[in-house]
DSSP file (Angstrom, degrees, kcal/mol; ACC not computed):
  #  RESIDUE AA STRUCTURE BP1 BP2  ACC     N-H-->O    O-->H-N    N-H-->O    O-->H-N    TCO  KAPPA ALPHA  PHI   PSI    X-CA   Y-CA   Z-CA
    1    1 A X              0   0    0      0, 0.0     5,-0.0     0, 0.0     0, 0.0   0.000 360.0 360.0 360.0 131.7  -10.5  -13.0   19.4
    2    2 A X     >  -     0   0    0      1,-0.1     4,-2.0     4,-0.0     5,-0.2  -0.161 360.0 -95.6 -77.4 174.5   -7.4  -11.6   17.8
    3    3 A X  H  > S+     0   0    0      1,-0.2     4,-2.0     2,-0.2     5,-0.2   0.915 121.6  45.1 -55.5 -47.8   -4.0  -13.3   17.4
    4    4 A X  H  > S+     0   0    0      1,-0.2     4,-3.1     2,-0.2    -1,-0.2   0.889 109.8  54.0 -72.0 -35.8   -2.4  -11.8   20.4
    5    5 A X  H  > S+     0   0    0      2,-0.2     4,-2.0     1,-0.2    -1,-0.2   0.890 108.5  51.1 -65.0 -34.7   -5.3  -12.4   22.7
    6    6 A X  H  X S+     0   0    0     -4,-2.0     4,-1.7     2,-0.2    -2,-0.2   0.903 112.1  47.3 -65.7 -40.4   -5.2  -16.1   21.6
    7    7 A X  H  X S+     0   0    0     -4,-2.0     4,-2.3     1,-0.2    -2,-0.2   0.936 111.2  50.1 -62.9 -47.2   -1.5  -16.2   22.5
    8    8 A X  H  X S+     0   0    0     -4,-3.1     4,-2.6     1,-0.2    -2,-0.2   0.869 105.9  57.8 -62.8 -34.7   -2.1  -14.5   25.8
    9    9 A X  H  < S+     0   0    0     -4,-2.0     4,-0.5     1,-0.2    -1,-0.2   0.920 108.8  44.6 -61.2 -44.0   -4.8  -17.1   26.5
   10   10 A X  H >< S+     0   0    0     -4,-1.7     3,-1.1     1,-0.2     4,-0.4   0.900 113.3  50.9 -65.7 -41.7   -2.4  -19.9   26.1
   11   11 A X  H >X S+     0   0    0     -4,-2.3     4,-1.8     1,-0.2     3,-1.6   0.861  99.1  65.3 -65.9 -36.0    0.3  -18.1   28.2
   12   12 A X  T 3< S+     0   0    0     -4,-2.6    -1,-0.2     1,-0.3    -2,-0.2   0.698 101.8  50.4 -62.2 -17.8   -2.2  -17.5   31.0
   13   13 A X  T <4 S+     0   0    0     -3,-1.1    -1,-0.3    -4,-0.5    -2,-0.2   0.553 113.0  46.4 -91.6  -9.7   -2.3  -21.2   31.5
   14   14 A X  T <4 S+     0   0    0     -3,-1.6     2,-0.3    -4,-0.4    -2,-0.2   0.676 108.2  49.9-105.0 -22.3    1.5  -21.5   31.6
   15   15 A X  S  < S-     0   0    0     -4,-1.8     2,-0.0     1,-0.1     0, 0.0  -0.753  91.5 -88.0-119.5 165.4    2.6  -18.7   33.9
   16   16 A X     >  -     0   0    0     -2,-0.3     4,-2.8     1,-0.1     3,-0.3  -0.344  36.4-115.9 -69.6 149.1    1.5  -17.6   37.4
   17   17 A X  H  > S+     0   0    0      1,-0.2     4,-2.8     2,-0.2     5,-0.2   0.894 115.7  52.0 -54.7 -42.3   -1.4  -15.1   37.7
   18   18 A X  H  > S+     0   0    0      2,-0.2     4,-2.0     1,-0.2    -1,-0.2   0.904 110.9  47.5 -61.9 -36.5    0.9  -12.4   39.2
   19   19 A X  H  >>S+     0   0    0     -3,-0.3     4,-2.8     2,-0.2     5,-0.6   0.932 112.4  51.0 -66.1 -46.8    3.4  -12.8   36.3
   20   20 A X  I  X>S+     0   0    0     -4,-2.8     5,-2.7     1,-0.2     4,-1.9   0.935 112.2  44.8 -54.9 -49.9    0.5  -12.6   33.9
   21   21 A X  I  <5S+     0   0    0     -4,-2.8     5,-0.2    -5,-0.2    -1,-0.2   0.881 117.2  46.2 -65.0 -36.4   -1.0   -9.4   35.4
   22   22 A X  I  <5S+     0   0    0     -4,-2.0    -2,-0.2    -5,-0.2    -1,-0.2   0.922 130.0  15.3 -71.4 -45.5    2.5   -7.8   35.7
   23   23 A X  I  <5S+     0   0    0     -4,-2.8    -3,-0.2    -5,-0.2    -2,-0.2   0.766 131.8  27.8-108.5 -29.2    3.8   -8.5   32.2
   24   24 A X  I ><<S+     0   0    0     -4,-1.9     3,-2.0    -5,-0.6    -3,-0.2   0.799 100.4  71.3-106.5 -35.4    1.0   -9.7   29.8
   25   25 A X  T 3 <S+     0   0    0     -5,-2.7    -4,-0.1     1,-0.3    63,-0.1   0.788  98.9  51.3 -58.8 -27.9   -2.2   -8.1   30.9
   26   26 A X  T 3  S+     0   0    0     -5,-0.2     2,-0.3    -4,-0.1    16,-0.3   0.045  94.5  93.0 -99.4  25.7   -1.2   -4.6   29.8
   27   27 A X    <   +     0   0    0     -3,-2.0     2,-0.3    14,-0.1    14,-0.2  -0.831  49.8 175.1-111.9 153.5   -0.2   -5.7   26.3
   28   28 A X  E     -A   40   0A   0     12,-1.8    12,-3.2    -2,-0.3     2,-0.3  -0.990  38.8 -84.2-155.1 161.7   -2.4   -5.7   23.2
   29   29 A X  E     +A   39   0A   0     -2,-0.3    10,-0.2    10,-0.2     3,-0.1  -0.491  33.4 178.7 -67.4 128.7   -2.3   -6.4   19.4
   30   30 A X  E     -     0   0A   0      8,-3.0     2,-0.3     1,-0.4     9,-0.2   0.835  67.3 -35.9 -93.5 -53.7   -1.1   -3.3   17.5
   31   31 A X  E     -A   38   0A   0      7,-1.7     7,-3.4     2,-0.0     2,-0.4  -0.976  44.0-146.9-166.4 157.3   -1.3   -5.0   14.1
   32   32 A X  E     +A   37   0A   0     -2,-0.3     2,-0.4     5,-0.2     5,-0.2  -0.974  26.5 166.1-132.1 117.5   -0.7   -8.3   12.3
   33   33 A X  E >   -A   36   0A   0      3,-2.5     3,-2.2    -2,-0.4     2,-0.3  -0.949  59.2 -50.3-138.2 116.0    0.5   -8.1    8.7
   34   34 A X  T 3  S-     0   0    0     -2,-0.4    34,-0.1     1,-0.3     0, 0.0  -0.432 122.5 -17.0  62.4-120.4    1.9  -11.1    6.8
   35   35 A X  T 3  S+     0   0    0     -2,-0.3    35,-2.9    34,-0.1    36,-1.8   0.272 118.4  93.4-100.1  10.9    4.6  -12.7    9.0
   36   36 A X  E <   -Ab  33  71A   0     -3,-2.2    -3,-2.5    33,-0.2     2,-0.6  -0.909  53.2-167.5-113.7 129.3    5.0   -9.8   11.3
   37   37 A X  E     -Ab  32  72A   0     34,-2.7    36,-2.8    -2,-0.5     2,-0.5  -0.955   8.1-160.0-110.9 120.9    3.1   -9.5   14.6
   38   38 A X  E     -Ab  31  73A   0     -7,-3.4    -8,-3.0    -2,-0.6    -7,-1.7  -0.910   7.9-169.6-106.6 125.4    3.3   -6.1   16.3
   39   39 A X  E     -Ab  29  74A   0     34,-3.1    36,-2.9    -2,-0.5     2,-0.4  -0.938  15.9-136.8-118.8 129.6    2.4   -6.0   20.0
   40   40 A X  E     -Ab  28  75A   0    -12,-3.2   -12,-1.8    -2,-0.5     2,-0.3  -0.682  22.8-174.2 -84.0 135.5    1.9   -2.8   22.0
   41   41 A X  E     - b   0  76A   0     34,-2.7    36,-3.2    -2,-0.4   -14,-0.1  -0.926  29.0-127.2-126.8 152.7    3.6   -2.7   25.5
   42   42 A X  S    S-     0   0    0     -2,-0.3     2,-0.3   -16,-0.3    34,-0.1   0.776  81.8  -2.8 -74.6 -25.1    3.2    0.0   28.2
   43   43 A X  S  > S-     0   0    0      1,-0.1     4,-1.8    33,-0.1     5,-0.1  -0.950  73.5 -95.1-159.9 172.4    6.9    0.6   28.8
   44   44 A X  H  > S+     0   0    0     -2,-0.3     4,-2.6     1,-0.2     5,-0.2   0.844 117.6  57.8 -66.7 -36.7   10.5   -0.3   28.0
   45   45 A X  H  > S+     0   0    0      2,-0.2     4,-2.4     1,-0.2    -1,-0.2   0.936 108.5  45.5 -62.4 -46.6   10.8   -2.6   30.9
   46   46 A X  H  > S+     0   0    0      1,-0.2     4,-3.0     2,-0.2    -1,-0.2   0.896 110.8  54.0 -61.5 -40.0    7.9   -4.7   29.7
   47   47 A X  H  X S+     0   0    0     -4,-1.8     4,-2.1     2,-0.2    -2,-0.2   0.924 110.9  45.5 -61.4 -45.1    9.2   -4.7   26.2
   48   48 A X  H  X S+     0   0    0     -4,-2.6     4,-1.8     2,-0.2     5,-0.4   0.914 112.9  50.8 -65.2 -41.3   12.6   -6.1   27.4
   49   49 A X  H  X>S+     0   0    0     -4,-2.4     4,-2.4    -5,-0.2     5,-1.2   0.931 111.1  48.0 -62.5 -44.1   10.9   -8.7   29.6
   50   50 A X  H  X5S+     0   0    0     -4,-3.0     4,-0.5     1,-0.2    -1,-0.2   0.932 113.0  48.6 -62.4 -44.1    8.7   -9.8   26.7
   51   51 A X  H  <5S+     0   0    0     -4,-2.1    -1,-0.2    -5,-0.2    -2,-0.2   0.799 128.1  20.9 -66.4 -31.6   11.8  -10.1   24.4
   52   52 A X  H  <5S+     0   0    0     -4,-1.8     4,-0.3    -5,-0.2    -2,-0.2   0.847 127.8  36.0-109.7 -45.7   13.9  -12.0   26.8
   53   53 A X  H  <5S+     0   0    0     -4,-2.4     4,-0.2    -5,-0.4    -3,-0.2   0.824 127.5  28.4 -85.1 -31.2   11.8  -13.8   29.5
   54   54 A X  S  X<S+     0   0    0     -5,-1.2     4,-2.6    -4,-0.5     5,-0.2   0.367  87.3 103.3-112.2   4.6    8.7  -14.9   27.6
   55   55 A X  H  > S+     0   0    0     -6,-0.3     4,-2.6     1,-0.2     5,-0.3   0.919  84.2  47.6 -56.0 -47.8   10.2  -15.3   24.0
   56   56 A X  H  > S+     0   0    0     -4,-0.3     4,-1.9     1,-0.2    -1,-0.2   0.908 113.5  45.8 -61.1 -45.8   10.2  -19.0   24.2
   57   57 A X  H  > S+     0   0    0     -4,-0.2     4,-2.1     2,-0.2    -1,-0.2   0.866 113.4  50.7 -66.1 -37.1    6.7  -19.4   25.6
   58   58 A X  H  X S+     0   0    0     -4,-2.6     4,-2.1     2,-0.2    -2,-0.2   0.925 111.7  46.2 -69.0 -43.6    5.3  -16.9   23.0
   59   59 A X  H  X S+     0   0    0     -4,-2.6     4,-2.2    -5,-0.2    -1,-0.2   0.854 111.2  53.7 -67.5 -32.5    7.0  -18.7   20.1
   60   60 A X  H  X S+     0   0    0     -4,-1.9     4,-2.5    -5,-0.3    -1,-0.2   0.922 109.5  47.4 -64.1 -43.7    5.7  -22.0   21.5
   61   61 A X  H  X S+     0   0    0     -4,-2.1     4,-2.1     2,-0.2    -2,-0.2   0.882 109.5  54.7 -67.3 -37.0    2.1  -20.6   21.6
   62   62 A X  H  <>S+     0   0    0     -4,-2.1     5,-2.2     2,-0.2     4,-0.5   0.912 112.3  42.9 -57.3 -47.1    2.5  -19.3   18.0
   63   63 A X  H ><5S+     0   0    0     -4,-2.2     3,-0.7     2,-0.2    -2,-0.2   0.895 110.9  54.9 -68.5 -39.5    3.5  -22.7   16.8
   64   64 A X  H 3<5S+     0   0    0     -4,-2.5    -2,-0.2     1,-0.2    -1,-0.2   0.875 113.9  41.8 -59.4 -38.8    0.8  -24.4   18.8
   65   65 A X  T 3<5S-     0   0    0     -4,-2.1    -1,-0.2    -5,-0.2    -2,-0.2   0.490 108.6-127.6 -88.3  -4.6   -1.8  -22.1   17.1
   66   66 A X  T < 5 +     0   0    0     -3,-0.7    -3,-0.2    -4,-0.5     2,-0.2   0.874  46.0 169.2  57.3  41.8   -0.2  -22.5   13.7
   67   67 A X      < -     0   0    0     -5,-2.2    -1,-0.2    -6,-0.1   -32,-0.0  -0.534  40.2-126.8 -79.1 151.1    0.1  -18.8   13.1
   68   68 A X        +     0   0    0     -2,-0.2    -1,-0.1   -34,-0.1     2,-0.1   0.357  62.1 130.8 -82.1   6.7    2.2  -17.5   10.2
   69   69 A X        +     0   0    0      1,-0.1   -33,-0.2    -7,-0.1   -34,-0.1  -0.327  24.3 167.1 -72.9 140.2    4.4  -15.1   12.2
   70   70 A X  S    S+     0   0    0    -35,-2.9     2,-0.3     1,-0.3   -34,-0.2   0.373  70.8  39.4-122.2  -7.9    8.1  -15.2   11.8
   71   71 A X  E     -b   36   0A   0    -36,-1.8   -34,-2.7     2,-0.0     2,-0.5  -0.999  60.9-159.0-146.2 139.6    8.8  -11.8   13.6
   72   72 A X  E     -b   37   0A   0     -2,-0.3     2,-0.5   -36,-0.2   -34,-0.2  -0.988   8.2-164.8-119.5 131.8    7.4  -10.1   16.7
   73   73 A X  E     -b   38   0A   0    -36,-2.8   -34,-3.1    -2,-0.5     2,-0.5  -0.970   5.8-156.0-114.8 120.3    7.8   -6.3   17.1
   74   74 A X  E     -b   39   0A   0     -2,-0.5     2,-0.5   -36,-0.2   -34,-0.2  -0.871  11.8-169.3 -99.1 128.2    7.1   -4.9   20.5
   75   75 A X  E     -b   40   0A   0    -36,-2.9   -34,-2.7    -2,-0.5     2,-0.4  -0.964  22.3-127.6-121.3 128.1    6.2   -1.2   20.5
   76   76 A X  E     +b   41   0A   0     -2,-0.5     2,-0.3   -36,-0.2   -34,-0.2  -0.593  46.4 152.0 -72.9 125.4    5.9    1.0   23.5
   77   77 A X        -     0   0    0    -36,-3.2     2,-0.3    -2,-0.4    -2,-0.0  -0.969  46.0-113.2-156.5 138.1    2.5    2.7   23.5
   78   78 A X     >  -     0   0    0     -2,-0.3     4,-1.3     1,-0.1     3,-0.4  -0.599  17.5-141.9 -78.8 132.7    0.2    4.0   26.2
   79   79 A X  H  >>S+     0   0    0     -2,-0.3     5,-1.6     1,-0.2     4,-1.4   0.845 100.4  58.2 -60.9 -37.1   -3.0    2.0   26.7
   80   80 A X  H  45S+     0   0    0      1,-0.2    -1,-0.2     2,-0.2     3,-0.1   0.868 104.2  51.7 -65.9 -36.7   -5.0    5.1   27.4
   81   81 A X  H  45S+     0   0    0     -3,-0.4    -1,-0.2     1,-0.2    -2,-0.2   0.866 112.8  44.9 -66.3 -35.6   -4.0    6.6   24.0
   82   82 A X  H  <5S-     0   0    0     -4,-1.3    -1,-0.2     2,-0.1    -2,-0.2   0.653 103.3-131.1 -83.0 -17.3   -5.1    3.5   22.2
   83   83 A X  T  <5 +     0   0    0     -4,-1.4     2,-0.4     1,-0.2    -3,-0.2   0.799  54.0 153.3  70.4  28.1   -8.4    3.3   24.1
   84   84 A X      < -     0   0    0     -5,-1.6     2,-0.4   -56,-0.0    -1,-0.2  -0.723  29.8-169.5 -96.1 136.2   -7.7   -0.4   24.8
   85   85 A X        -     0   0    0     -2,-0.4     2,-0.4    -3,-0.1   -59,-0.1  -0.996  25.0-127.2-121.1 130.6   -8.9   -2.4   27.7
   86   86 A X        +     0   0    0     -2,-0.4     4,-0.2     1,-0.2   -58,-0.1  -0.615  31.9 171.1 -77.0 127.5   -7.5   -5.8   28.3
   87   87 A X     >  +     0   0    0     -2,-0.4     4,-2.3     2,-0.1     5,-0.2   0.587  55.4  83.8-113.0 -14.7  -10.3   -8.4   28.6
   88   88 A X  H  > S+     0   0    0      1,-0.2     4,-1.2     2,-0.2     3,-0.2   0.955  98.2  39.5 -58.9 -53.2   -8.5  -11.7   28.6
   89   89 A X  H  > S+     0   0    0      1,-0.2     4,-1.0     2,-0.2     3,-0.2   0.882 113.8  54.7 -64.9 -38.8   -7.8  -11.8   32.3
   90   90 A X  H  4 S+     0   0    0      1,-0.2     3,-0.4    -4,-0.2    -1,-0.2   0.875 106.2  52.8 -61.5 -36.4  -11.2  -10.3   33.2
   91   91 A X  H  < S+     0   0    0     -4,-2.3    -1,-0.2     1,-0.2    -2,-0.2   0.829 103.8  56.9 -69.9 -30.4  -12.9  -13.1   31.3
   92   92 A X  H  <        0   0    0     -4,-1.2    -1,-0.2    -3,-0.2    -2,-0.2   0.733 360.0 360.0 -74.9 -20.6  -11.0  -15.7   33.3
   93   93 A X     <        0   0    0     -4,-1.0    -1,-0.2    -3,-0.4    -2,-0.1   0.519 360.0 360.0 -73.9 360.0  -12.1  -14.4   36.7
């Protein structure tokens, strides 16, 4: 499981299922390099929500997992272009 999926797994236990599906299920790891974690999001609204509403929970999960990240970059990118399917939520069902 990649870094972001591990973070999402922790967040899935802290937020409501509708919130998870709306804001987190459609995000995925773009890349992790050094202390920078790049996360793909489907649109600007999700990007803003992640930066403002979930920032504290995300940094808490990063600390809990003892990951080396000091910066998170959210990049708007279409899931279809990446060929990515989110599996975290599907596995929880």
